[in-house]
N, CA, C and O atoms as a printed pandas DataFrame, in Angstrom:
     atom_number atom_name residue_name chain_id  residue_number  x_coord  y_coord  z_coord
0              1         N          MET        A               1  -10.846   -0.291   -9.437
1              2        CA          MET        A               1   -9.585   -0.831   -9.571
2              3         C          MET        A               1   -9.561   -0.833  -11.133
3              4         O          MET        A               1   -8.485   -0.859  -11.730
4              5         N          GLY        A               2  -10.573   -0.809  -11.687
5              6        CA          GLY        A               2  -10.464   -1.057  -13.349
6              7         C          GLY        A               2   -9.557    0.136  -14.318
7              8         O          GLY        A               2   -8.880   -0.056  -15.328
8              9         N          ALA        A               3   -9.794    1.177  -13.708
9             10        CA          ALA        A               3   -8.842    2.407  -14.418
10            11         C          ALA        A               3   -7.506    2.262  -13.712
11            12         O          ALA        A               3   -6.477    2.586  -14.306
12            13         N          ALA        A               4   -7.477    1.840  -12.605
13            14        CA          ALA        A               4   -5.682    1.340  -12.339
14            15         C          ALA        A               4   -5.558    0.694  -13.130
15            16         O          ALA        A               4   -5.204    1.269  -14.159
16            17         N          ARG        A               5   -5.715   -0.663  -13.228
17            18        CA          ARG        A               5   -5.594   -1.710  -13.909
18            19         C          ARG        A               5   -5.006   -1.520  -15.331
19            20         O          ARG        A               5   -3.894   -1.917  -15.679
20            21         N          ASN        A               6   -5.944   -0.827  -16.147
21            22        CA          ASN        A               6   -5.804   -0.405  -17.416
22            23         C          ASN        A               6   -4.659    0.640  -17.502
23            24         O          ASN        A               6   -3.978    0.657  -18.527
24            25         N          ALA        A               7   -4.428    1.417  -16.605
25            26        CA          ALA        A               7   -3.152    2.295  -16.711
26            27         C          ALA        A               7   -2.329    1.671  -16.068
27            28         O          ALA        A               7   -1.893    2.392  -15.170
28            29         N          ILE        A               8   -1.740    0.360  -16.063
29            30        CA          ILE        A               8   -0.887   -0.214  -15.578
30            31         C          ILE        A               8   -0.371   -1.333  -16.796
31            32         O          ILE        A               8   -0.931   -2.427  -16.734
32            33         N          GLU        A               9    0.453   -1.185  -17.687
33            34        CA          GLU        A               9    0.677   -2.057  -18.520
34            35         C          GLU        A               9    1.726   -3.023  -18.105
35            36         O          GLU        A               9    2.741   -2.772  -17.455
36            37         N          ALA        A              10    1.232   -4.447  -18.694
37            38        CA          ALA        A              10    2.418   -5.644  -18.510
38            39         C          ALA        A              10    3.605   -5.256  -18.238
39            40         O          ALA        A              10    4.105   -5.750  -17.228
40            41         N          ASP        A              11    4.173   -4.569  -18.790
41            42        CA          ASP        A              11    5.729   -4.343  -18.488
42            43         C          ASP        A              11    5.988   -3.197  -17.893
43            44         O          ASP        A              11    6.927   -2.533  -18.330
44            45         N          LEU        A              12    5.084   -2.622  -16.567
45            46        CA          LEU        A              12    5.387   -1.737  -16.306
46            47         C          LEU        A              12    6.582   -1.537  -15.387
47            48         O          LEU        A              12    6.812   -2.387  -14.527
48            49         N          ARG        A              13    7.473   -0.304  -15.534
49            50        CA          ARG        A              13    8.594   -0.547  -14.824
50            51         C          ARG        A              13    8.793    0.919  -13.746
51            52         O          ARG        A              13    8.366    2.073  -13.797
52            53         N          TYR        A              14    9.572    0.239  -12.903
53            54        CA          TYR        A              14   10.024    1.551  -12.142
54            55         C          TYR        A              14   11.326    1.574  -11.869
55            56         O          TYR        A              14   11.877    0.492  -11.665
56            57         N          SER        A              15   12.041    2.710  -11.809
57            58        CA          SER        A              15   13.475    2.674  -11.642
58            59         C          SER        A              15   13.803    3.456  -10.821
59            60         O          SER        A              15   13.280    4.570  -10.840
60            61         N          SER        A              16   14.697    3.153   -9.915
61            62        CA          SER        A              16   15.301    4.052   -8.851
62            63         C          SER        A              16   16.708    3.290   -8.568
63            64         O          SER        A              16   16.937    2.082   -8.514
64            65         N          GLY        A              17   17.426    4.215   -8.434
65            66        CA          GLY        A              17   19.042    4.124   -8.193
66            67         C          GLY        A              17   19.528    2.467   -9.051
67            68         O          GLY        A              17   20.081    1.463   -8.603
68            69         N          GLY        A              18   19.128    2.739  -10.117
69            70        CA          GLY        A              18   19.841    1.752  -11.180
70            71         C          GLY        A              18   19.527    0.362  -10.968
71            72         O          GLY        A              18   20.289   -0.547  -11.295
72            73         N          PHE        A              19   18.292    0.180  -10.365
73            74        CA          PHE        A              19   17.291   -1.187  -10.309
74            75         C          PHE        A              19   16.021   -0.895  -11.064
75            76         O          PHE        A              19   15.528    0.232  -11.099
76            77         N          VAL        A              20   15.576   -1.807  -11.588
77            78        CA          VAL        A              20   14.385   -1.804  -12.678
78            79         C          VAL        A              20   13.698   -3.018  -12.012
79            80         O          VAL        A              20   14.082   -4.184  -11.913
80            81         N          LEU        A              21   12.445   -2.340  -11.537
81            82        CA          LEU        A              21   11.481   -3.757  -10.570
82            83         C          LEU        A              21   10.205   -3.965  -11.717
83            84         O          LEU        A              21    9.851   -3.157  -12.575
84            85         N          ARG        A              22    9.841   -4.852  -11.530
85            86        CA          ARG        A              22    8.586   -5.300  -12.872
86            87         C          ARG        A              22    7.725   -5.509  -11.804
87            88         O          ARG        A              22    7.969   -5.986  -10.696
88            89         N          ALA        A              23    6.423   -4.986  -12.396
89            90        CA          ALA        A              23    4.901   -5.583  -11.468
90            91         C          ALA        A              23    4.045   -6.407  -12.216
91            92         O          ALA        A              23    3.557   -6.121  -13.309
92            93         N          ASP        A              24    3.892   -7.403  -11.602
93            94        CA          ASP        A              24    3.020   -8.659  -12.012
94            95         C          ASP        A              24    1.635   -8.426  -11.990
95            96         O          ASP        A              24    1.072   -8.499  -10.898
96            97         N          LEU        A              25    0.945   -8.143  -13.053
97            98        CA          LEU        A              25   -0.168   -7.807  -12.936
98            99         C          LEU        A              25   -1.346   -9.041  -12.468
99           100         O          LEU        A              25   -2.509   -8.791  -12.152
100          101         N          ALA        A              26   -0.851  -10.122  -12.507
101          102        CA          ALA        A              26   -1.546  -10.779  -11.826
102          103         C          ALA        A              26   -1.646  -10.986  -10.095
103          104         O          ALA        A              26   -2.384  -11.643   -9.361
104          105         N          LYS        A              27   -0.489  -10.055   -9.878
105          106        CA          LYS        A              27   -0.633   -9.751   -8.453
106          107         C          LYS        A              27   -1.543   -8.409   -7.813
107          108         O          LYS        A              27   -1.769   -8.180   -6.625
108          109         N          LEU        A              28   -1.994   -7.584   -9.061
109          110        CA          LEU        A              28   -2.696   -6.355   -8.676
110          111         C          LEU        A              28   -3.816   -6.977   -8.018
111          112         O          LEU        A              28   -4.270   -8.022   -8.483
112          113         N          PRO        A              29   -4.365   -6.396   -6.875
113          114        CA          PRO        A              29   -5.679   -6.810   -6.303
114          115         C          PRO        A              29   -7.249   -6.570   -7.280
115          116         O          PRO        A              29   -7.540   -5.471   -7.751
116          117         N          SER        A              30   -7.919   -7.518   -7.407
117          118        CA          SER        A              30   -9.303   -7.484   -8.003
118          119         C          SER        A              30  -10.224   -7.670   -6.835
119          120         O          SER        A              30  -11.205   -8.366   -7.096
120          121         N          HIS        A              31  -10.129   -7.134   -5.388
121          122        CA          HIS        A              31  -11.012   -7.541   -4.593
122          123         C          HIS        A              31  -12.191   -6.435   -4.600
123          124         O          HIS        A              31  -12.201   -5.331   -5.143
124          125         N          THR        A              32  -13.107   -7.030   -3.885
125          126        CA          THR        A              32  -14.116   -6.298   -3.584
126          127         C          THR        A              32  -14.561   -6.280   -2.489
127          128         O          THR        A              32  -14.777   -7.349   -1.918
128          129         N          VAL        A              33  -14.884   -4.814   -1.747
129          130        CA          VAL        A              33  -15.179   -4.754   -0.590
130          131         C          VAL        A              33  -16.278   -5.596   -0.028
131          132         O          VAL        A              33  -17.204   -5.910   -0.775
132          133         N          SER        A              34  -16.266   -6.000    1.248
133          134        CA          SER        A              34  -17.069   -6.855    1.729
134          135         C          SER        A              34  -17.772   -6.677    3.247
135          136         O          SER        A              34  -16.962   -6.449    4.145
136          137         N          ALA        A              35  -18.879   -6.739    3.549
137          138        CA          ALA        A              35  -19.618   -6.600    4.972
138          139         C          ALA        A              35  -19.001   -7.534    5.584
139          140         O          ALA        A              35  -18.803   -7.345    6.784
140          141         N          GLY        A              36  -18.590   -8.609    5.067
141          142        CA          GLY        A              36  -17.924   -9.966    5.724
142          143         C          GLY        A              36  -16.493   -9.469    6.586
143          144         O          GLY        A              36  -16.246   -9.857    7.728
144          145         N          VAL        A              37  -15.681   -8.607    5.856
145          146        CA          VAL        A              37  -14.362   -8.224    6.574
146          147         C          VAL        A              37  -14.544   -7.053    7.418
147          148         O          VAL        A              37  -14.432   -5.965    6.855
148          149         N          THR        A              38  -14.798   -7.072    8.641
149          150        CA          THR        A              38  -15.174   -5.849    9.263
150          151         C          THR        A              38  -14.022   -5.286   10.369
151          152         O          THR        A              38  -14.092   -4.301   11.103
152          153         N          PHE        A              39  -12.986   -6.233   10.220
153          154        CA          PHE        A              39  -11.713   -5.304   10.822
154          155         C          PHE        A              39  -11.057   -4.476    9.898
155          156         O          PHE        A              39  -10.730   -4.608    8.718
156          157         N          ILE        A              40  -10.925   -3.393   10.920
157          158        CA          ILE        A              40  -10.025   -2.590    9.908
158          159         C          ILE        A              40   -8.809   -2.038   10.736
159          160         O          ILE        A              40   -8.928   -1.363   11.759
160          161         N          PRO        A              41   -7.472   -2.466   10.083
161          162        CA          PRO        A              41   -6.344   -2.027   11.034
162          163         C          PRO        A              41   -6.197   -0.552   11.779
163          164         O          PRO        A              41   -6.559    0.560   11.396
164          165         N          GLN        A              42   -5.663   -0.887   12.743
165          166        CA          GLN        A              42   -5.604    0.587   13.882
166          167         C          GLN        A              42   -4.181    0.865   14.220
167          168         O          GLN        A              42   -3.326   -0.019   14.272
168          169         N          ASN        A              43   -3.969    2.067   14.436
169          170        CA          ASN        A              43   -2.498    2.384   14.992
170          171         C          ASN        A              43   -1.548    2.284   13.563
171          172         O          ASN        A              43   -0.495    1.648   13.591
172          173         N          VAL        A              44   -1.979    2.914   12.416
173          174        CA          VAL        A              44   -0.959    2.904   11.412
174          175         C          VAL        A              44   -0.257    4.024   11.467
175          176         O          VAL        A              44   -0.724    5.098   11.848
176          177         N          ARG        A              45    0.945    3.837   11.079
177          178        CA          ARG        A              45    2.152    4.900   11.045
178          179         C          ARG        A              45    3.024    4.425   10.301
179          180         O          ARG        A              45    3.212    3.252    9.979
180          181         N          LEU        A              46    3.788    5.719    9.910
181          182        CA          LEU        A              46    4.916    5.572    8.742
182          183         C          LEU        A              46    6.273    6.038    9.588
183          184         O          LEU        A              46    6.400    7.052   10.273
184          185         N          GLU        A              47    7.099    5.150    9.370
185          186        CA          GLU        A              47    8.473    5.642    9.982
186          187         C          GLU        A              47    9.637    5.609    9.112
187          188         O          GLU        A              47    9.658    4.709    8.272
188          189         N          PRO        A              48   10.508    6.341    9.154
189          190        CA          PRO        A              48   11.937    6.435    8.144
190          191         C          PRO        A              48   12.365    4.987    8.001
191          192         O          PRO        A              48   12.365    4.173    8.924
192          193         N          GLY        A              49   12.775    4.721    6.591
193          194        CA          GLY        A              49   13.422    3.541    6.550
194          195         C          GLY        A              49   14.473    3.180    6.669
195          196         O          GLY        A              49   15.074    3.957    7.410
196          197         N          MET        A              50   15.165    2.276    6.292
197          198        CA          MET        A              50   16.592    1.891    6.515
198          199         C          MET        A              50   17.586    2.834    5.426
199          200         O          MET        A              50   18.707    3.234    5.740
200          201         N          ASN        A              51   16.939    3.091    4.112
201          202        CA          ASN        A              51   17.971    4.088    3.371
202          203         C          ASN        A              51   16.962    5.179    3.094
203          204         O          ASN        A              51   15.745    5.134    3.275
204          205         N          SER        A              52   17.783    6.280    2.564
205          206        CA          SER        A              52   16.903    7.467    1.892
206          207         C          SER        A              52   16.100    7.011    0.894
207          208         O          SER        A              52   16.453    6.388   -0.107
208          209         N          GLY        A              53   14.728    7.433    1.287
209          210        CA          GLY        A              53   13.608    7.244   -0.144
210          211         C          GLY        A              53   12.931    6.009    0.486
211          212         O          GLY        A              53   12.329    5.219   -0.241
212          213         N          TRP        A              54   13.002    5.846    1.648
213          214        CA          TRP        A              54   12.347    4.370    1.901
214          215         C          TRP        A              54   11.460    4.707    3.287
215          216         O          TRP        A              54   11.733    5.585    4.106
216          217         N          VAL        A              55   10.535    3.948    3.325
217          218        CA          VAL        A              55    9.356    4.188    4.604
218          219         C          VAL        A              55    9.324    2.855    5.075
219          220         O          VAL        A              55    9.595    1.845    4.425
220          221         N          LEU        A              56    8.911    2.946    6.457
221          222        CA          LEU        A              56    8.371    1.681    6.948
222          223         C          LEU        A              56    6.729    2.094    7.244
223          224         O          LEU        A              56    6.451    3.253    7.551
224          225         N          LEU        A              57    5.918    1.287    7.152
225          226        CA          LEU        A              57    4.359    1.319    7.300
226          227         C          LEU        A              57    4.222    0.186    8.109
227          228         O          LEU        A              57    4.340   -0.983    7.739
228          229         N          ARG        A              58    3.931    0.652    9.388
229          230        CA          ARG        A              58    3.255   -0.516   10.252
230          231         C          ARG        A              58    1.873   -0.276   10.947
231          232         O          ARG        A              58    1.379    0.840   11.109
232          233         N          TRP        A              59    1.391   -1.289   11.283
233          234        CA          TRP        A              59   -0.313   -1.120   11.682
234          235         C          TRP        A              59   -0.235   -2.448   12.708
235          236         O          TRP        A              59    0.577   -3.366   12.820
236          237         N          LYS        A              60   -1.512   -2.089   13.417
237          238        CA          LYS        A              60   -2.069   -3.410   14.341
238          239         C          LYS        A              60   -3.028   -4.093   13.606
239          240         O          LYS        A              60   -4.109   -3.669   13.197
240          241         N          GLY        A              61   -2.389   -5.498   13.443
241          242        CA          GLY        A              61   -3.429   -6.320   12.459
242          243         C          GLY        A              61   -4.222   -6.668   13.680
243          244         O          GLY        A              61   -4.121   -6.222   14.823
244          245         N          ASP        A              62   -5.269   -7.825   13.039
245          246        CA          ASP        A              62   -6.142   -8.556   13.967
246          247         C          ASP        A              62   -5.482   -9.788   14.644
247          248         O          ASP        A              62   -6.007  -10.480   15.516
248          249         N          GLY        A              63   -4.144   -9.965   14.058
249          250        CA          GLY        A              63   -3.470  -11.054   15.520
250          251         C          GLY        A              63   -3.694  -12.678   14.527
251          252         O          GLY        A              63   -3.216  -13.732   14.950
252          253         N          LYS        A              64   -4.279  -12.619   13.547
253          254        CA          LYS        A              64   -4.800  -14.090   12.757
254          255         C          LYS        A              64   -3.551  -14.456   11.978
255          256         O          LYS        A              64   -3.358  -15.584   11.525
256          257         N          GLY        A              65   -2.861  -13.614   11.872
257          258        CA          GLY        A              65   -1.859  -13.745   10.473
258          259         C          GLY        A              65   -2.264  -13.660    9.164
259          260         O          GLY        A              65   -1.826  -14.296    8.206
260          261         N          SER        A              66   -3.188  -12.778    9.192
261          262        CA          SER        A              66   -3.986  -11.792    7.952
262          263         C          SER        A              66   -2.910  -11.388    6.849
263          264         O          SER        A              66   -1.694  -11.272    7.003
264          265         N          LEU        A              67   -3.545  -11.234    5.885
265          266        CA          LEU        A              67   -3.094  -10.609    4.847
266          267         C          LEU        A              67   -3.730   -9.097    4.430
267          268         O          LEU        A              67   -4.941   -8.887    4.356
268          269         N          TYR        A              68   -2.753   -8.151    4.188
269          270        CA          TYR        A              68   -3.340   -6.986    3.977
270          271         C          TYR        A              68   -2.759   -6.158    2.955
271          272         O          TYR        A              68   -1.560   -6.093    2.685
272          273         N          GLU        A              69   -3.849   -5.429    2.320
273          274        CA          GLU        A              69   -3.673   -4.693    1.007
274          275         C          GLU        A              69   -2.787   -3.261    1.507
275          276         O          GLU        A              69   -3.260   -2.502    2.353
276          277         N          VAL        A              70   -1.539   -3.039    0.900
277          278        CA          VAL        A              70   -1.087   -1.339    1.270
278          279         C          VAL        A              70   -1.171   -0.863    0.084
279          280         O          VAL        A              70   -1.067   -1.447   -0.995
280          281         N          GLN        A              71   -1.463    0.784    0.441
281          282        CA          GLN        A              71   -1.518    1.488   -0.727
282          283         C          GLN        A              71   -0.593    3.056   -0.458
283          284         O          GLN        A              71   -0.598    3.631    0.630
284          285         N          SER        A              72   -0.037    3.427   -1.364
285          286        CA          SER        A              72    0.861    4.838   -0.967
286          287         C          SER        A              72    0.081    5.671   -1.797
287          288         O          SER        A              72   -0.678    5.315   -2.698
288          289         N          CYS        A              73    0.428    7.218   -1.272
289          290        CA          CYS        A              73   -0.004    8.350   -2.092
290          291         C          CYS        A              73    1.275    9.442   -1.982
291          292         O          CYS        A              73    2.060    9.384   -1.036
292          293         N          THR        A              74    1.394   10.424   -3.031
293          294        CA          THR        A              74    2.259   11.223   -2.867
294          295         C          THR        A              74    1.537   12.270   -3.305
295          296         O          THR        A              74    2.129   13.348   -3.373
296          297         N          GLY        A              75    0.330   12.219   -3.641
297          298        CA          GLY        A              75   -0.273   13.657   -3.977
298          299         C          GLY        A              75   -1.662   14.061   -3.262
299          300         O          GLY        A              75   -1.438   14.102   -2.052
300          301         N          ASP        A              76   -3.007   14.375   -3.536
301          302        CA          ASP        A              76   -3.702   14.900   -2.396
302          303         C          ASP        A              76   -4.480   13.528   -2.229
303          304         O          ASP        A              76   -4.942   12.879   -3.168
304          305         N          PRO        A              77   -4.555   13.179   -0.858
305          306        CA          PRO        A              77   -4.999   11.723   -0.272
306          307         C          PRO        A              77   -6.546   11.763   -0.396
307          308         O          PRO        A              77   -7.279   10.774   -0.362
308          309         N          THR        A              78   -6.926   13.037   -0.542
309          310        CA          THR        A              78   -8.247   12.849   -0.711
310          311         C          THR        A              78   -8.955   12.240   -1.953
311          312         O          THR        A              78  -10.152   11.951   -1.937
312          313         N          VAL        A              79   -8.256   12.087   -2.884
313          314        CA          VAL        A              79   -8.470   11.915   -4.355
314          315         C          VAL        A              79   -7.903   10.391   -4.686
315          316         O          VAL        A              79   -6.737   10.072   -4.918
316          317         N          GLU        A              80   -9.150    9.496   -4.635
317          318        CA          GLU        A              80   -8.829    7.789   -4.740
318          319         C          GLU        A              80   -7.867    7.502   -6.093
319          320         O          GLU        A              80   -7.329    6.398   -6.170
320          321         N          ALA        A              81   -7.656    8.468   -7.133
321          322        CA          ALA        A              81   -6.983    8.051   -7.767
322          323         C          ALA        A              81   -5.563    8.162   -7.951
323          324         O          ALA        A              81   -4.880    7.719   -8.874
324          325         N          ASN        A              82   -5.165    8.921   -6.776
325          326        CA          ASN        A              82   -3.808    9.379   -6.547
326          327         C          ASN        A              82   -2.907    8.286   -5.681
327          328         O          ASN        A              82   -1.686    8.346   -5.542
328          329         N          TRP        A              83   -4.000    7.035   -5.002
329          330        CA          TRP        A              83   -3.466    6.155   -4.398
330          331         C          TRP        A              83   -3.027    5.002   -5.358
331          332         O          TRP        A              83   -3.617    4.728   -6.403
332          333         N          THR        A              84   -1.880    4.339   -4.862
333          334        CA          THR        A              84   -1.186    3.355   -5.808
334          335         C          THR        A              84   -0.852    1.935   -4.867
335          336         O          THR        A              84   -0.408    1.921   -3.720
336          337         N          TYR        A              85   -1.177    0.867   -5.646
337          338        CA          TYR        A              85   -1.234   -0.331   -4.789
338          339         C          TYR        A              85    0.589   -0.903   -4.707
339          340         O          TYR        A              85    1.473   -1.051   -5.550
340          341         N          ARG        A              86    0.509   -1.058   -3.492
341          342        CA          ARG        A              86    1.895   -1.258   -3.318
342          343         C          ARG        A              86    2.566   -2.626   -2.735
343          344         O          ARG        A              86    3.718   -2.853   -2.366
344          345         N          GLY        A              87    1.305   -3.521   -2.799
345          346        CA          GLY        A              87    1.626   -4.853   -2.347
346          347         C          GLY        A              87    0.512   -5.355   -1.675
347          348         O          GLY        A              87   -0.554   -4.741   -1.679
348          349         N          SER        A              88    0.699   -6.652   -0.970
349          350        CA          SER        A              88    0.055   -7.447    0.032
350          351         C          SER        A              88    1.060   -7.849    0.949
351          352         O          SER        A              88    2.156   -8.302    0.618
352          353         N          PHE        A              89    0.544   -7.623    2.446
353          354        CA          PHE        A              89    1.923   -7.855    3.338
354          355         C          PHE        A              89    1.191   -8.367    4.414
355          356         O          PHE        A              89    0.071   -7.906    4.634
356          357         N          SER        A              90    1.750   -9.426    5.258
357          358        CA          SER        A              90    1.532   -9.822    6.714
358          359         C          SER        A              90    2.487   -9.228    7.732
359          360         O          SER        A              90    3.484   -8.579    7.418
360          361         N          GLY        A              91    2.123   -9.489    8.934
361          362        CA          GLY        A              91    3.076   -9.251    9.963
362          363         C          GLY        A              91    2.877   -8.015   10.370
363          364         O          GLY        A              91    3.561   -7.643   11.323
364          365         N          GLY        A              92    1.962   -7.119    9.804
365          366        CA          GLY        A              92    1.483   -5.841   10.632
366          367         C          GLY        A              92    3.027   -4.618    9.927
367          368         O          GLY        A              92    3.212   -3.535   10.482
368          369         N          ARG        A              93    3.902   -5.056    8.754
369          370        CA          ARG        A              93    4.614   -3.980    8.522
370          371         C          ARG        A              93    4.879   -4.162    6.989
371          372         O          ARG        A              93    4.794   -5.243    6.406
372          373         N          ALA        A              94    5.162   -3.137    6.494
373          374        CA          ALA        A              94    5.292   -3.313    4.924
374          375         C          ALA        A              94    6.388   -2.168    4.676
375          376         O          ALA        A              94    6.076   -0.995    4.887
376          377         N          GLU        A              95    7.893   -2.569    4.150
377          378        CA          GLU        A              95    8.620   -1.832    3.774
378          379         C          GLU        A              95    8.586   -1.112    2.188
379          380         O          GLU        A              95    8.663   -1.905    1.250
380          381         N          LEU        A              96    8.488    0.173    1.908
381          382        CA          LEU        A              96    8.141    0.774    0.836
382          383         C          LEU        A              96    9.345    1.531    0.456
383          384         O          LEU        A              96    9.945    2.153    1.332
384          385         N          LYS        A              97    9.748    1.540   -0.739
385          386        CA          LYS        A              97   10.742    2.185   -1.369
386          387         C          LYS        A              97   10.513    2.914   -2.719
387          388         O          LYS        A              97    9.561    2.713   -3.473
388          389         N          GLY        A              98   11.477    3.746   -2.900
389          390        CA          GLY        A              98   11.325    4.637   -4.270
390          391         C          GLY        A              98   10.754    5.876   -4.106
391          392         O          GLY        A              98   10.294    6.426   -5.107
392          393         N          PHE        A              99   10.707    6.319   -3.241
393          394        CA          PHE        A              99   10.071    7.984   -2.714
394          395         C          PHE        A              99   11.410    8.706   -2.870
395          396         O          PHE        A              99   12.550    8.297   -2.649
396          397         N          THR        A             100   10.963    9.908   -3.317
397          398        CA          THR        A             100   12.036   11.286   -3.423
398          399         C          THR        A             100   12.007   11.798   -1.899
399          400         O          THR        A             100   10.980   12.140   -1.315
400          401         N          PRO        A             101   13.251   11.796   -1.371
401          402        CA          PRO        A             101   13.436   12.560   -0.134
402          403         C          PRO        A             101   12.921   13.749   -0.017
403          404         O          PRO        A             101   13.190   14.623   -0.842
404          405         N          GLY        A             102   12.198   13.943    0.900
405          406        CA          GLY        A             102   11.573   15.287    1.396
406          407         C          GLY        A             102   10.339   15.398    0.541
407          408         O          GLY        A             102    9.902   16.544    0.442
408          409         N          ALA        A             103    9.763   14.565   -0.020
409          410        CA          ALA        A             103    8.423   14.740   -0.402
410          411         C          ALA        A             103    7.497   14.077    0.745
411          412         O          ALA        A             103    7.925   13.210    1.507
412          413         N          LEU        A             104    6.042   14.636    0.782
413          414        CA          LEU        A             104    5.314   14.363    1.744
414          415         C          LEU        A             104    4.659   12.980    1.184
415          416         O          LEU        A             104    4.567   12.832   -0.034
416          417         N          MET        A             105    4.189   11.933    2.109
417          418        CA          MET        A             105    3.616   10.418    1.272
418          419         C          MET        A             105    2.848   10.070    2.396
419          420         O          MET        A             105    3.099   10.146    3.599
420          421         N          TRP        A             106    1.816    9.654    1.745
421          422        CA          TRP        A             106    0.645    9.006    2.871
422          423         C          TRP        A             106    0.687    7.290    2.750
423          424         O          TRP        A             106    1.065    6.693    1.742
424          425         N          GLY        A             107    0.349    6.834    3.641
425          426        CA          GLY        A             107   -0.164    5.245    3.663
426          427         C          GLY        A             107   -1.337    4.779    3.959
427          428         O          GLY        A             107   -2.071    5.608    4.496
428          429         N          ARG        A             108   -1.731    3.844    3.814
429          430        CA          ARG        A             108   -2.895    3.349    4.257
430          431         C          ARG        A             108   -3.169    1.488    3.959
431          432         O          ARG        A             108   -2.659    0.882    3.016
432          433         N          VAL        A             109   -4.003    0.914    4.925
433          434        CA          VAL        A             109   -4.036   -0.407    4.837
434          435         C          VAL        A             109   -5.332   -0.696    4.898
435          436         O          VAL        A             109   -6.154    0.142    5.268
436          437         N          ARG        A             110   -5.675   -1.994    4.517
437          438        CA          ARG        A             110   -7.264   -2.685    4.834
438          439         C          ARG        A             110   -6.972   -4.448    4.478
439          440         O          ARG        A             110   -6.200   -4.886    3.625
440          441         N          LYS        A             111   -7.532   -4.956    5.080
441          442        CA          LYS        A             111   -7.617   -6.054    5.445
442          443         C          LYS        A             111   -8.144   -7.422    4.101
443          444         O          LYS        A             111   -9.274   -7.341    3.619
444          445         N          ILE        A             112   -7.330   -8.389    3.723
445          446        CA          ILE        A             112   -7.961   -8.917    2.937
446          447         C          ILE        A             112   -8.571  -10.273    3.298
447          448         O          ILE        A             112   -7.693  -11.053    3.666
448          449         N          GLY        A             113   -9.636  -10.728    3.306
449          450        CA          GLY        A             113  -10.335  -12.152    3.751
450          451         C          GLY        A             113   -9.875  -13.241    3.056
451          452         O          GLY        A             113   -9.349  -13.110    1.951
452          453         N          THR        A             114  -10.042  -14.461    3.671
453          454        CA          THR        A             114   -9.804  -15.557    2.809
454          455         C          THR        A             114  -10.325  -15.768    1.392
455          456         O          THR        A             114   -9.822  -16.583    0.619
456          457         N          GLY        A             115  -11.349  -14.997    1.103
457          458        CA          GLY        A             115  -11.955  -15.556   -0.120
458          459         C          GLY        A             115  -11.533  -14.094   -1.190
459          460         O          GLY        A             115  -11.935  -13.946   -2.344
460          461         N          GLY        A             116  -10.874  -13.393   -0.631
461          462        CA          GLY        A             116  -10.563  -12.320   -1.489
462          463         C          GLY        A             116  -11.228  -11.157   -1.101
463          464         O          GLY        A             116  -10.872  -10.140   -1.698
464          465         N          GLU        A             117  -12.163  -11.031   -0.197
465          466        CA          GLU        A             117  -12.834  -10.012   -0.393
466          467         C          GLU        A             117  -12.064   -8.967    0.599
467          468         O          GLU        A             117  -11.176   -9.466    1.291
468          469         N          VAL        A             118  -12.300   -7.636    0.731
469          470        CA          VAL        A             118  -11.463   -6.784    1.696
470          471         C          VAL        A             118  -12.083   -5.983    2.448
471          472         O          VAL        A             118  -13.144   -5.695    1.895
472          473         N          GLY        A             119  -11.937   -5.285    3.773
473          474        CA          GLY        A             119  -12.654   -4.340    4.590
474          475         C          GLY        A             119  -12.411   -3.269    4.110
475          476         O          GLY        A             119  -11.992   -3.111    2.964
476          477         N          GLY        A             120  -12.671   -2.255    5.032
477          478        CA          GLY        A             120  -12.231   -0.831    4.814
478          479         C          GLY        A             120  -11.074   -0.482    5.025
479          480         O          GLY        A             120  -10.376   -1.134    5.802
480          481         N          TRP        A             121  -10.555    0.728    4.326
481          482        CA          TRP        A             121   -9.372    1.629    4.803
482          483         C          TRP        A             121   -9.105    1.765    5.860
483          484         O          TRP        A             121  -10.101    2.031    6.533
484          485         N          SER        A             122   -8.063    1.712    6.500
485          486        CA          SER        A             122   -7.553    2.586    7.680
486          487         C          SER        A             122   -7.528    3.912    7.909
487          488         O          SER        A             122   -7.720    4.460    6.823
488          489         N          ASP        A             123   -7.422    4.524    8.564
489          490        CA          ASP        A             123   -6.989    6.369    8.476
490          491         C          ASP        A             123   -5.623    6.020    7.974
491          492         O          ASP        A             123   -4.898    5.069    8.264
492          493         N          PRO        A             124   -5.442    7.054    7.124
493          494        CA          PRO        A             124   -3.891    7.223    6.244
494          495         C          PRO        A             124   -3.190    7.885    7.480
495          496         O          PRO        A             124   -3.686    8.535    8.400
496          497         N          ALA        A             125   -1.817    7.510    7.218
497          498        CA          ALA        A             125   -0.655    7.939    8.162
498          499         C          ALA        A             125   -0.043    9.028    7.323
499          500         O          ALA        A             125   -0.489    9.117    6.179
500          501         N          GLN        A             126    0.885    9.860    7.680
501          502        CA          GLN        A             126    1.800   10.680    6.865
502          503         C          GLN        A             126    3.082   10.753    7.505
503          504         O          GLN        A             126    3.476   10.713    8.670
504          505         N          ILE        A             127    3.672   10.887    6.233
505          506        CA          ILE        A             127    5.372   11.180    6.921
506          507         C          ILE        A             127    5.866   12.020    5.734
507          508         O          ILE        A             127    5.176   12.282    4.749
508          509         N          ARG        A             128    7.319   12.469    5.960
509          510        CA          ARG        A             128    7.915   13.477    5.111
510          511         C          ARG        A             128    9.080   12.419    4.910
511          512         O          ARG        A             128    9.760   11.878    5.782
512          513         N          VAL        A             129    9.129   12.273    3.612
513          514        CA          VAL        A             129   10.412   11.019    3.519
514          515         C          VAL        A             129   11.694   12.041    3.679
515          516         O          VAL        A             129   11.875   13.252    3.551
516          517         N          VAL        A             130   12.457   10.928    4.016
517          518        CA          VAL        A             130   13.982   11.437    4.118
518          519         C          VAL        A             130   14.788   10.562    3.292
519          520         O          VAL        A             130   16.002   10.744    3.201
């Protein structure tokens, strides 16, 4: 994660449709994988979102109101550096925005433990963005 954190400056901006979104570096994960978090999210799937360029990532969590880290990838999903942190979510769903319609994208999820440790990644899901 150090390389990814270094690649993202405090003034990281993503513009789309006239909106400018700022990323708070304090919210970027600094988790360590732990043998203590054994749950891996299941039934991970991507669905078209409410608008063009949006997708909905869904998964089956552990039912404990846990927090999950979500990443997306629009390149080769076998290359770890191609994955982008999209946020931490609960409730088994994450709405992701800003993708190019027609692009192939991947999503994956992992559980965040109460002490900030994380479990393994789910199998990735794939969708062609509409």
